[in-house]
Structure formats: C-alpha cells, structure tokens
PDB file of N, CA, C and O in Angstrom:
ATOM      1  N   UNK A   1      -4.579  10.631  43.489  1.00  0.00           N
ATOM      2  CA  UNK A   1      -3.520  11.623  43.453  1.00  0.00           C
ATOM      3  C   UNK A   1      -2.802  11.089  42.065  1.00  0.00           C
ATOM      4  O   UNK A   1      -3.047  10.030  41.487  1.00  0.00           O
ATOM      5  N   UNK A   2      -1.891  12.061  41.701  1.00  0.00           N
ATOM      6  CA  UNK A   2      -1.148  11.822  40.415  1.00  0.00           C
ATOM      7  C   UNK A   2       0.398  12.083  40.711  1.00  0.00           C
ATOM      8  O   UNK A   2       0.904  12.822  41.556  1.00  0.00           O
ATOM      9  N   UNK A   3       0.926  11.351  39.870  1.00  0.00           N
ATOM     10  CA  UNK A   3       2.490  11.446  39.907  1.00  0.00           C
ATOM     11  C   UNK A   3       3.162  11.542  38.478  1.00  0.00           C
ATOM     12  O   UNK A   3       2.705  10.944  37.504  1.00  0.00           O
ATOM     13  N   UNK A   4       4.312  12.364  38.435  1.00  0.00           N
ATOM     14  CA  UNK A   4       4.824  12.483  37.199  1.00  0.00           C
ATOM     15  C   UNK A   4       5.789  11.436  36.732  1.00  0.00           C
ATOM     16  O   UNK A   4       6.775  11.017  37.338  1.00  0.00           O
ATOM     17  N   UNK A   5       5.302  11.054  35.452  1.00  0.00           N
ATOM     18  CA  UNK A   5       6.072   9.887  35.032  1.00  0.00           C
ATOM     19  C   UNK A   5       7.587  10.165  34.766  1.00  0.00           C
ATOM     20  O   UNK A   5       8.398   9.255  34.596  1.00  0.00           O
ATOM     21  N   UNK A   6       7.901  11.473  34.744  1.00  0.00           N
ATOM     22  CA  UNK A   6       9.537  11.934  34.430  1.00  0.00           C
ATOM     23  C   UNK A   6      10.369  11.850  35.767  1.00  0.00           C
ATOM     24  O   UNK A   6      11.484  11.335  35.837  1.00  0.00           O
ATOM     25  N   UNK A   7       9.717  12.396  36.770  1.00  0.00           N
ATOM     26  CA  UNK A   7      10.700  12.169  37.924  1.00  0.00           C
ATOM     27  C   UNK A   7      10.080  11.639  39.257  1.00  0.00           C
ATOM     28  O   UNK A   7      10.654  11.481  40.334  1.00  0.00           O
ATOM     29  N   UNK A   8       8.810  11.409  38.943  1.00  0.00           N
ATOM     30  CA  UNK A   8       8.077  10.794  40.395  1.00  0.00           C
ATOM     31  C   UNK A   8       7.519  11.751  41.290  1.00  0.00           C
ATOM     32  O   UNK A   8       6.954  11.359  42.310  1.00  0.00           O
ATOM     33  N   UNK A   9       7.616  12.986  41.018  1.00  0.00           N
ATOM     34  CA  UNK A   9       6.900  14.021  42.033  1.00  0.00           C
ATOM     35  C   UNK A   9       5.489  13.993  41.922  1.00  0.00           C
ATOM     36  O   UNK A   9       4.901  13.625  40.906  1.00  0.00           O
ATOM     37  N   UNK A  10       4.911  14.404  43.026  1.00  0.00           N
ATOM     38  CA  UNK A  10       3.478  14.627  43.102  1.00  0.00           C
ATOM     39  C   UNK A  10       2.938  15.765  43.260  1.00  0.00           C
ATOM     40  O   UNK A  10       1.730  15.942  43.420  1.00  0.00           O
ATOM     41  N   UNK A  11       4.083  16.919  43.217  1.00  0.00           N
ATOM     42  CA  UNK A  11       3.700  18.227  43.303  1.00  0.00           C
ATOM     43  C   UNK A  11       3.489  19.006  41.795  1.00  0.00           C
ATOM     44  O   UNK A  11       4.229  18.738  40.849  1.00  0.00           O
ATOM     45  N   UNK A  12       2.543  19.859  41.710  1.00  0.00           N
ATOM     46  CA  UNK A  12       2.424  20.303  40.512  1.00  0.00           C
ATOM     47  C   UNK A  12       1.923  21.875  40.763  1.00  0.00           C
ATOM     48  O   UNK A  12       1.593  22.387  41.833  1.00  0.00           O
ATOM     49  N   UNK A  13       1.974  22.487  39.412  1.00  0.00           N
ATOM     50  CA  UNK A  13       1.378  23.864  39.464  1.00  0.00           C
ATOM     51  C   UNK A  13       0.299  23.922  38.189  1.00  0.00           C
ATOM     52  O   UNK A  13       0.533  23.428  37.086  1.00  0.00           O
ATOM     53  N   UNK A  14      -0.661  24.469  38.477  1.00  0.00           N
ATOM     54  CA  UNK A  14      -1.773  24.705  37.327  1.00  0.00           C
ATOM     55  C   UNK A  14      -1.609  25.815  36.453  1.00  0.00           C
ATOM     56  O   UNK A  14      -1.444  26.950  36.901  1.00  0.00           O
ATOM     57  N   UNK A  15      -1.646  25.529  35.057  1.00  0.00           N
ATOM     58  CA  UNK A  15      -1.681  26.763  34.130  1.00  0.00           C
ATOM     59  C   UNK A  15      -2.809  26.934  33.647  1.00  0.00           C
ATOM     60  O   UNK A  15      -3.312  26.145  32.848  1.00  0.00           O
ATOM     61  N   UNK A  16      -3.452  28.146  34.126  1.00  0.00           N
ATOM     62  CA  UNK A  16      -4.712  28.671  33.769  1.00  0.00           C
ATOM     63  C   UNK A  16      -4.621  29.535  32.491  1.00  0.00           C
ATOM     64  O   UNK A  16      -3.536  29.977  32.112  1.00  0.00           O
ATOM     65  N   UNK A  17      -5.697  29.752  31.878  1.00  0.00           N
ATOM     66  CA  UNK A  17      -5.854  30.724  30.777  1.00  0.00           C
ATOM     67  C   UNK A  17      -5.503  32.035  31.034  1.00  0.00           C
ATOM     68  O   UNK A  17      -5.997  32.508  32.058  1.00  0.00           O
ATOM     69  N   UNK A  18      -4.631  32.899  30.243  1.00  0.00           N
ATOM     70  CA  UNK A  18      -4.128  34.057  30.758  1.00  0.00           C
ATOM     71  C   UNK A  18      -5.293  35.159  31.053  1.00  0.00           C
ATOM     72  O   UNK A  18      -5.198  36.066  31.879  1.00  0.00           O
ATOM     73  N   UNK A  19      -6.327  34.917  30.272  1.00  0.00           N
ATOM     74  CA  UNK A  19      -7.594  35.816  30.467  1.00  0.00           C
ATOM     75  C   UNK A  19      -8.645  35.475  31.583  1.00  0.00           C
ATOM     76  O   UNK A  19      -9.680  36.116  31.768  1.00  0.00           O
ATOM     77  N   UNK A  20      -8.265  34.448  32.257  1.00  0.00           N
ATOM     78  CA  UNK A  20      -9.151  34.010  33.457  1.00  0.00           C
ATOM     79  C   UNK A  20      -8.930  34.957  34.680  1.00  0.00           C
ATOM     80  O   UNK A  20      -7.849  35.163  35.232  1.00  0.00           O
ATOM     81  N   UNK A  21     -10.065  35.464  34.988  1.00  0.00           N
ATOM     82  CA  UNK A  21      -9.875  36.704  36.171  1.00  0.00           C
ATOM     83  C   UNK A  21     -10.352  35.983  37.520  1.00  0.00           C
ATOM     84  O   UNK A  21     -10.326  36.669  38.542  1.00  0.00           O
ATOM     85  N   UNK A  22     -10.714  34.878  37.591  1.00  0.00           N
ATOM     86  CA  UNK A  22     -11.153  34.217  38.893  1.00  0.00           C
ATOM     87  C   UNK A  22     -10.102  33.652  39.741  1.00  0.00           C
ATOM     88  O   UNK A  22      -8.927  33.660  39.376  1.00  0.00           O
ATOM     89  N   UNK A  23     -10.455  33.199  40.778  1.00  0.00           N
ATOM     90  CA  UNK A  23      -9.684  32.647  41.633  1.00  0.00           C
ATOM     91  C   UNK A  23      -9.733  30.923  41.705  1.00  0.00           C
ATOM     92  O   UNK A  23     -10.756  30.238  41.726  1.00  0.00           O
ATOM     93  N   UNK A  24      -8.349  30.454  41.735  1.00  0.00           N
ATOM     94  CA  UNK A  24      -8.361  28.965  41.630  1.00  0.00           C
ATOM     95  C   UNK A  24      -7.812  28.437  42.932  1.00  0.00           C
ATOM     96  O   UNK A  24      -6.855  29.030  43.429  1.00  0.00           O
ATOM     97  N   UNK A  25      -8.390  27.242  43.611  1.00  0.00           N
ATOM     98  CA  UNK A  25      -7.841  26.964  44.665  1.00  0.00           C
ATOM     99  C   UNK A  25      -7.681  25.238  44.316  1.00  0.00           C
ATOM    100  O   UNK A  25      -8.408  24.606  43.550  1.00  0.00           O
ATOM    101  N   UNK A  26      -6.691  24.776  44.991  1.00  0.00           N
ATOM    102  CA  UNK A  26      -6.233  23.353  44.913  1.00  0.00           C
ATOM    103  C   UNK A  26      -6.345  22.867  46.402  1.00  0.00           C
ATOM    104  O   UNK A  26      -5.858  23.453  47.368  1.00  0.00           O
ATOM    105  N   UNK A  27      -7.049  21.724  46.429  1.00  0.00           N
ATOM    106  CA  UNK A  27      -7.217  20.883  47.840  1.00  0.00           C
ATOM    107  C   UNK A  27      -7.230  19.527  47.487  1.00  0.00           C
ATOM    108  O   UNK A  27      -7.254  19.155  46.314  1.00  0.00           O
ATOM    109  N   UNK A  28      -7.213  18.609  48.661  1.00  0.00           N
ATOM    110  CA  UNK A  28      -7.507  17.230  48.614  1.00  0.00           C
ATOM    111  C   UNK A  28      -8.605  16.828  49.584  1.00  0.00           C
ATOM    112  O   UNK A  28      -8.753  17.446  50.638  1.00  0.00           O
ATOM    113  N   UNK A  29      -9.383  15.795  49.243  1.00  0.00           N
ATOM    114  CA  UNK A  29     -10.641  15.406  49.746  1.00  0.00           C
ATOM    115  C   UNK A  29     -10.069  14.220  50.800  1.00  0.00           C
ATOM    116  O   UNK A  29      -8.877  13.991  51.007  1.00  0.00           O
ATOM    117  N   UNK A  30     -11.111  13.586  51.361  1.00  0.00           N
ATOM    118  CA  UNK A  30     -10.805  12.493  52.370  1.00  0.00           C
ATOM    119  C   UNK A  30     -10.369  11.308  51.480  1.00  0.00           C
ATOM    120  O   UNK A  30      -9.921  10.328  52.076  1.00  0.00           O
ATOM    121  N   UNK A  31     -10.428  11.272  50.334  1.00  0.00           N
ATOM    122  CA  UNK A  31     -10.112  10.031  49.428  1.00  0.00           C
ATOM    123  C   UNK A  31      -8.724  10.349  48.717  1.00  0.00           C
ATOM    124  O   UNK A  31      -8.228   9.489  47.989  1.00  0.00           O
ATOM    125  N   UNK A  32      -8.127  11.497  48.905  1.00  0.00           N
ATOM    126  CA  UNK A  32      -6.875  11.716  48.650  1.00  0.00           C
ATOM    127  C   UNK A  32      -7.033  12.453  47.129  1.00  0.00           C
ATOM    128  O   UNK A  32      -6.005  12.733  46.513  1.00  0.00           O
ATOM    129  N   UNK A  33      -8.260  12.730  46.599  1.00  0.00           N
ATOM    130  CA  UNK A  33      -8.390  13.300  45.383  1.00  0.00           C
ATOM    131  C   UNK A  33      -8.137  14.532  45.217  1.00  0.00           C
ATOM    132  O   UNK A  33      -8.350  15.268  46.180  1.00  0.00           O
ATOM    133  N   UNK A  34      -7.644  15.085  44.036  1.00  0.00           N
ATOM    134  CA  UNK A  34      -7.367  16.401  43.967  1.00  0.00           C
ATOM    135  C   UNK A  34      -8.654  17.157  43.621  1.00  0.00           C
ATOM    136  O   UNK A  34      -9.385  16.837  42.684  1.00  0.00           O
ATOM    137  N   UNK A  35      -8.867  18.156  44.427  1.00  0.00           N
ATOM    138  CA  UNK A  35     -10.165  18.954  44.222  1.00  0.00           C
ATOM    139  C   UNK A  35      -9.884  20.379  43.882  1.00  0.00           C
ATOM    140  O   UNK A  35      -9.089  21.010  44.578  1.00  0.00           O
ATOM    141  N   UNK A  36     -10.489  20.939  42.846  1.00  0.00           N
ATOM    142  CA  UNK A  36     -10.215  22.045  42.163  1.00  0.00           C
ATOM    143  C   UNK A  36     -11.464  22.979  42.271  1.00  0.00           C
ATOM    144  O   UNK A  36     -12.571  22.673  41.828  1.00  0.00           O
ATOM    145  N   UNK A  37     -11.183  24.088  42.874  1.00  0.00           N
ATOM    146  CA  UNK A  37     -12.125  25.107  42.956  1.00  0.00           C
ATOM    147  C   UNK A  37     -11.888  26.468  42.190  1.00  0.00           C
ATOM    148  O   UNK A  37     -11.064  27.309  42.549  1.00  0.00           O
ATOM    149  N   UNK A  38     -12.608  26.564  41.230  1.00  0.00           N
ATOM    150  CA  UNK A  38     -12.541  27.721  40.319  1.00  0.00           C
ATOM    151  C   UNK A  38     -13.738  28.460  40.273  1.00  0.00           C
ATOM    152  O   UNK A  38     -14.742  28.128  39.642  1.00  0.00           O
ATOM    153  N   UNK A  39     -13.563  29.758  41.157  1.00  0.00           N
ATOM    154  CA  UNK A  39     -14.692  30.567  41.372  1.00  0.00           C
ATOM    155  C   UNK A  39     -15.694  29.796  42.268  1.00  0.00           C
ATOM    156  O   UNK A  39     -15.380  29.452  43.407  1.00  0.00           O
ATOM    157  N   UNK A  40     -16.856  29.545  41.750  1.00  0.00           N
ATOM    158  CA  UNK A  40     -17.857  28.707  42.583  1.00  0.00           C
ATOM    159  C   UNK A  40     -17.879  27.270  42.093  1.00  0.00           C
ATOM    160  O   UNK A  40     -18.489  26.458  42.789  1.00  0.00           O
ATOM    161  N   UNK A  41     -17.255  26.834  40.916  1.00  0.00           N
ATOM    162  CA  UNK A  41     -17.410  25.518  40.596  1.00  0.00           C
ATOM    163  C   UNK A  41     -16.264  24.635  41.362  1.00  0.00           C
ATOM    164  O   UNK A  41     -15.131  25.040  41.621  1.00  0.00           O
ATOM    165  N   UNK A  42     -16.720  23.526  41.626  1.00  0.00           N
ATOM    166  CA  UNK A  42     -15.763  22.495  42.539  1.00  0.00           C
ATOM    167  C   UNK A  42     -15.888  21.184  41.521  1.00  0.00           C
ATOM    168  O   UNK A  42     -16.956  20.748  41.090  1.00  0.00           O
ATOM    169  N   UNK A  43     -14.730  20.715  41.266  1.00  0.00           N
ATOM    170  CA  UNK A  43     -14.695  19.559  40.436  1.00  0.00           C
ATOM    171  C   UNK A  43     -13.462  18.593  40.931  1.00  0.00           C
ATOM    172  O   UNK A  43     -12.499  19.167  41.439  1.00  0.00           O
ATOM    173  N   UNK A  44     -13.437  17.384  40.834  1.00  0.00           N
ATOM    174  CA  UNK A  44     -12.281  16.492  41.033  1.00  0.00           C
ATOM    175  C   UNK A  44     -11.568  16.348  39.741  1.00  0.00           C
ATOM    176  O   UNK A  44     -12.131  15.988  38.707  1.00  0.00           O
ATOM    177  N   UNK A  45     -10.179  16.671  39.846  1.00  0.00           N
ATOM    178  CA  UNK A  45      -9.396  16.494  38.625  1.00  0.00           C
ATOM    179  C   UNK A  45      -9.230  15.007  38.314  1.00  0.00           C
ATOM    180  O   UNK A  45      -9.057  14.114  39.143  1.00  0.00           O
ATOM    181  N   UNK A  46      -9.311  14.885  36.982  1.00  0.00           N
ATOM    182  CA  UNK A  46      -9.030  13.441  36.403  1.00  0.00           C
ATOM    183  C   UNK A  46      -7.668  13.602  35.550  1.00  0.00           C
ATOM    184  O   UNK A  46      -7.103  14.679  35.357  1.00  0.00           O
ATOM    185  N   UNK A  47      -7.267  12.432  35.106  1.00  0.00           N
ATOM    186  CA  UNK A  47      -5.913  12.558  34.233  1.00  0.00           C
ATOM    187  C   UNK A  47      -6.137  13.340  33.101  1.00  0.00           C
ATOM    188  O   UNK A  47      -5.184  14.051  32.783  1.00  0.00           O
ATOM    189  N   UNK A  48      -7.057  13.398  32.461  1.00  0.00           N
ATOM    190  CA  UNK A  48      -7.095  14.363  31.226  1.00  0.00           C
ATOM    191  C   UNK A  48      -6.991  15.717  31.572  1.00  0.00           C
ATOM    192  O   UNK A  48      -6.258  16.441  30.899  1.00  0.00           O
ATOM    193  N   UNK A  49      -7.668  16.198  32.599  1.00  0.00           N
ATOM    194  CA  UNK A  49      -7.364  17.583  33.257  1.00  0.00           C
ATOM    195  C   UNK A  49      -5.843  17.800  33.472  1.00  0.00           C
ATOM    196  O   UNK A  49      -5.209  18.688  32.901  1.00  0.00           O
ATOM    197  N   UNK A  50      -5.283  16.856  34.398  1.00  0.00           N
ATOM    198  CA  UNK A  50      -3.948  16.946  34.647  1.00  0.00           C
ATOM    199  C   UNK A  50      -2.915  17.231  33.541  1.00  0.00           C
ATOM    200  O   UNK A  50      -2.006  18.061  33.523  1.00  0.00           O
ATOM    201  N   UNK A  51      -3.278  16.359  32.660  1.00  0.00           N
ATOM    202  CA  UNK A  51      -2.455  16.279  31.390  1.00  0.00           C
ATOM    203  C   UNK A  51      -2.595  17.525  30.545  1.00  0.00           C
ATOM    204  O   UNK A  51      -1.756  17.760  29.676  1.00  0.00           O
ATOM    205  N   UNK A  52      -3.589  18.311  30.755  1.00  0.00           N
ATOM    206  CA  UNK A  52      -3.873  19.469  30.085  1.00  0.00           C
ATOM    207  C   UNK A  52      -3.433  20.654  30.720  1.00  0.00           C
ATOM    208  O   UNK A  52      -2.910  21.553  30.061  1.00  0.00           O
ATOM    209  N   UNK A  53      -3.621  20.746  32.112  1.00  0.00           N
ATOM    210  CA  UNK A  53      -3.524  21.934  32.706  1.00  0.00           C
ATOM    211  C   UNK A  53      -2.337  22.058  33.785  1.00  0.00           C
ATOM    212  O   UNK A  53      -1.923  23.128  34.230  1.00  0.00           O
ATOM    213  N   UNK A  54      -1.861  20.781  34.131  1.00  0.00           N
ATOM    214  CA  UNK A  54      -0.856  20.608  35.383  1.00  0.00           C
ATOM    215  C   UNK A  54       0.778  20.522  34.737  1.00  0.00           C
ATOM    216  O   UNK A  54       1.122  19.828  33.780  1.00  0.00           O
ATOM    217  N   UNK A  55       1.567  21.342  35.472  1.00  0.00           N
ATOM    218  CA  UNK A  55       2.987  21.146  35.161  1.00  0.00           C
ATOM    219  C   UNK A  55       3.767  20.598  36.453  1.00  0.00           C
ATOM    220  O   UNK A  55       3.514  20.971  37.599  1.00  0.00           O
ATOM    221  N   UNK A  56       4.640  19.765  36.147  1.00  0.00           N
ATOM    222  CA  UNK A  56       5.305  19.191  37.296  1.00  0.00           C
ATOM    223  C   UNK A  56       6.109  20.367  37.961  1.00  0.00           C
ATOM    224  O   UNK A  56       6.782  21.158  37.300  1.00  0.00           O
ATOM    225  N   UNK A  57       5.999  20.403  39.111  1.00  0.00           N
ATOM    226  CA  UNK A  57       6.716  21.553  40.025  1.00  0.00           C
ATOM    227  C   UNK A  57       8.259  21.153  40.075  1.00  0.00           C
ATOM    228  O   UNK A  57       9.139  22.013  40.062  1.00  0.00           O
ATOM    229  N   UNK A  58       8.513  19.847  40.131  1.00  0.00           N
ATOM    230  CA  UNK A  58       9.931  19.375  40.232  1.00  0.00           C
ATOM    231  C   UNK A  58      10.701  19.629  38.911  1.00  0.00           C
ATOM    232  O   UNK A  58      11.669  20.380  38.785  1.00  0.00           O
ATOM    233  N   UNK A  59      10.181  18.965  38.057  1.00  0.00           N
ATOM    234  CA  UNK A  59      10.915  18.944  36.618  1.00  0.00           C
ATOM    235  C   UNK A  59      10.338  19.584  35.422  1.00  0.00           C
ATOM    236  O   UNK A  59      10.778  19.454  34.280  1.00  0.00           O
ATOM    237  N   UNK A  60       9.276  20.315  35.789  1.00  0.00           N
ATOM    238  CA  UNK A  60       8.430  21.019  34.654  1.00  0.00           C
ATOM    239  C   UNK A  60       7.952  20.384  33.694  1.00  0.00           C
ATOM    240  O   UNK A  60       7.569  21.065  32.743  1.00  0.00           O
ATOM    241  N   UNK A  61       7.824  19.019  33.616  1.00  0.00           N
ATOM    242  CA  UNK A  61       7.260  18.213  32.572  1.00  0.00           C
ATOM    243  C   UNK A  61       5.801  18.689  32.411  1.00  0.00           C
ATOM    244  O   UNK A  61       5.144  19.261  33.280  1.00  0.00           O
ATOM    245  N   UNK A  62       5.368  18.342  31.078  1.00  0.00           N
ATOM    246  CA  UNK A  62       3.949  18.552  30.685  1.00  0.00           C
ATOM    247  C   UNK A  62       3.436  17.372  30.337  1.00  0.00           C
ATOM    248  O   UNK A  62       4.135  16.409  30.021  1.00  0.00           O
ATOM    249  N   UNK A  63       2.206  17.367  30.371  1.00  0.00           N
ATOM    250  CA  UNK A  63       1.490  16.065  29.788  1.00  0.00           C
ATOM    251  C   UNK A  63       2.134  14.748  30.198  1.00  0.00           C
ATOM    252  O   UNK A  63       2.273  13.852  29.365  1.00  0.00           O
ATOM    253  N   UNK A  64       2.529  14.607  31.458  1.00  0.00           N
ATOM    254  CA  UNK A  64       3.524  13.655  32.005  1.00  0.00           C
ATOM    255  C   UNK A  64       2.854  13.016  33.245  1.00  0.00           C
ATOM    256  O   UNK A  64       3.514  12.537  34.168  1.00  0.00           O
ATOM    257  N   UNK A  65       1.422  13.040  33.207  1.00  0.00           N
ATOM    258  CA  UNK A  65       0.993  12.595  34.711  1.00  0.00           C
ATOM    259  C   UNK A  65       0.365  11.290  34.650  1.00  0.00           C
ATOM    260  O   UNK A  65      -0.278  11.025  33.635  1.00  0.00           O
ATOM    261  N   UNK A  66       0.450  10.449  35.566  1.00  0.00           N
ATOM    262  CA  UNK A  66      -0.298   9.106  35.721  1.00  0.00           C
ATOM    263  C   UNK A  66      -0.870   9.006  37.066  1.00  0.00           C
ATOM    264  O   UNK A  66      -0.467   9.711  37.991  1.00  0.00           O
ATOM    265  N   UNK A  67      -1.912   8.041  37.199  1.00  0.00           N
ATOM    266  CA  UNK A  67      -2.505   8.036  38.575  1.00  0.00           C
ATOM    267  C   UNK A  67      -1.576   7.466  39.497  1.00  0.00           C
ATOM    268  O   UNK A  67      -0.789   6.621  39.071  1.00  0.00           O
ATOM    269  N   UNK A  68      -1.546   7.871  40.942  1.00  0.00           N
ATOM    270  CA  UNK A  68      -0.747   7.189  41.736  1.00  0.00           C
ATOM    271  C   UNK A  68      -1.552   7.098  43.079  1.00  0.00           C
ATOM    272  O   UNK A  68      -2.051   8.086  43.618  1.00  0.00           O
ATOM    273  N   UNK A  69      -1.628   5.864  43.552  1.00  0.00           N
ATOM    274  CA  UNK A  69      -2.251   5.567  44.740  1.00  0.00           C
ATOM    275  C   UNK A  69      -1.242   4.841  45.755  1.00  0.00           C
ATOM    276  O   UNK A  69      -0.552   3.865  45.460  1.00  0.00           O
ATOM    277  N   UNK A  70      -1.276   5.482  46.997  1.00  0.00           N
ATOM    278  CA  UNK A  70      -0.352   5.061  47.864  1.00  0.00           C
ATOM    279  C   UNK A  70      -0.825   3.671  48.377  1.00  0.00           C
ATOM    280  O   UNK A  70      -2.008   3.343  48.461  1.00  0.00           O
ATOM    281  N   UNK A  71       0.248   2.887  48.712  1.00  0.00           N
ATOM    282  CA  UNK A  71       0.076   1.484  49.138  1.00  0.00           C
ATOM    283  C   UNK A  71      -0.424   1.354  50.394  1.00  0.00           C
ATOM    284  O   UNK A  71       0.187   2.064  51.193  1.00  0.00           O
ATOM    285  N   UNK A  72      -1.367   0.669  50.905  1.00  0.00           N
ATOM    286  CA  UNK A  72      -1.823   0.517  52.259  1.00  0.00           C
ATOM    287  C   UNK A  72      -0.611  -0.044  53.013  1.00  0.00           C
ATOM    288  O   UNK A  72       0.172  -0.864  52.534  1.00  0.00           O
ATOM    289  N   UNK A  73      -0.545   0.450  54.167  1.00  0.00           N
ATOM    290  CA  UNK A  73       0.650  -0.105  55.159  1.00  0.00           C
ATOM    291  C   UNK A  73       0.057  -1.317  55.962  1.00  0.00           C
ATOM    292  O   UNK A  73      -1.003  -1.236  56.581  1.00  0.00           O
ATOM    293  N   UNK A  74       0.759  -2.342  55.905  1.00  0.00           N
ATOM    294  CA  UNK A  74       0.590  -3.740  56.532  1.00  0.00           C
ATOM    295  C   UNK A  74       0.657  -3.327  58.090  1.00  0.00           C
ATOM    296  O   UNK A  74       1.495  -2.551  58.549  1.00  0.00           O
ATOM    297  N   UNK A  75      -0.060  -3.780  58.614  1.00  0.00           N
ATOM    298  CA  UNK A  75      -0.233  -3.738  60.138  1.00  0.00           C
ATOM    299  C   UNK A  75       0.363  -5.102  60.919  1.00  0.00           C
ATOM    300  O   UNK A  75       0.429  -5.243  62.140  1.00  0.00           O
ATOM    301  N   UNK A  76       0.740  -5.977  59.992  1.00  0.00           N
ATOM    302  CA  UNK A  76       1.128  -7.217  60.653  1.00  0.00           C
ATOM    303  C   UNK A  76       2.594  -7.316  60.528  1.00  0.00           C
ATOM    304  O   UNK A  76       3.190  -8.281  61.005  1.00  0.00           O
TER     305      UNK A  76
END
C-alpha cells in the first residue's frame, strides 16, 4: 500500500491520459497491494507508477507517495 507524505492519507485518484478510452479499475489483492486493471491488462502498482499517475484524494498532492505497510498487531 501507499501513503501520502504530505498528509498521511492512503486514498488516491488516478489521473489517466485524456485520450484513453478504456476502463480502469483499482483493487487490492490478498497482500494489500494495489492492483490496476486497464482494459485487459492487470498489474501491481509500484512507487514509480503512483508518483506518476496518482493524486492524493485528501490534499491533492502529486509525486508525494511512499510505501506504507501496516504493522502487525501483537497478540500478546
């Protein structure tokens, strides 16, 4: 998963090229990775992709993403 360095949000919007006519879907897999489906192509978003195409939904920052991994909860 990814987190905005400006505000800490993990919510984002993708900015696709204006002439793109296909359909884009965003989901998560069992490892909590961001999975992008664009038409028939499926891929896992990496940091470079996020910093090129994602805008923070909270503060609208661009090129401000970093990896974010939830810390496991201790059962003891």
